Steps between C-alpha positions, in 0.01 A plus 500: 500500500290280730184589310649372174592168663153475652339569160710225339404255775131585457525452122656157547245405764205581273606237248588227750250223561386412851696218654323168471279590204531287190416566141181332392515235231208470261421188297499529121129405489416788732703746289325384183154529660583853621617607152197342330260665746668836450488471121136391507361750753783758473493667841860608429826399663433678827145368528610145425781516756254633757238235416743208538705665780826478306806677637572673827366834378295633210797607288691175552196286413428704190856448373479129574183463291659704218806272505281187493306632201818590312647155565172337396488697173867441420546139610152362555378296797830309520686824573293557815602159637874586493662611825662839438635594841858501612828505319585246243811297568571225257651276766201511736208484262513605135121559491488730803501874451368730237493343154622704206237687307403339174394713205126502436353293219368710212147371563508602867654834414229565241233402754649742752511780245137434402392491866688825565330666203157374611556637851616837363184526290287400798672766714451765232130412472457518879674839510269631227198370695621683810541826306150458353348439845681805641370725221149357529489550876629858459226566243229355724629701796496819292142432390391439860665824613325687218162355608562602858582857392173527305288389795 
């Protein structure tokens, strides 16, 4: 019985933040520059989060960069300037809290579909290259082993 209570306490403790630590706030300009750099150089979400030291750990930073990119693609640069933390109460501040999701414009949706298709083709090409290199290296290795046997 005590072990179950201890396990529950440990589970809760893992997700609690240290006392006195605050969430970092990033300016919209910084978020935009991070997204633009990632899209230009494409080190990936994890690499970008590591490069700019975003988030308390690798997984958290990666998700933050993903969220920024999604907001940027859906709402543009203006969407990154909105504060999205906390609960929305109409009496306190009607703009605070998470805004409702708006449906994507057809143009943006078509751009996303085209980008997705381009990335799938790029991935398929890279996978075919890898298979070709594997087969070529196996062939070269077999030829070298055959030469060594003859000598």
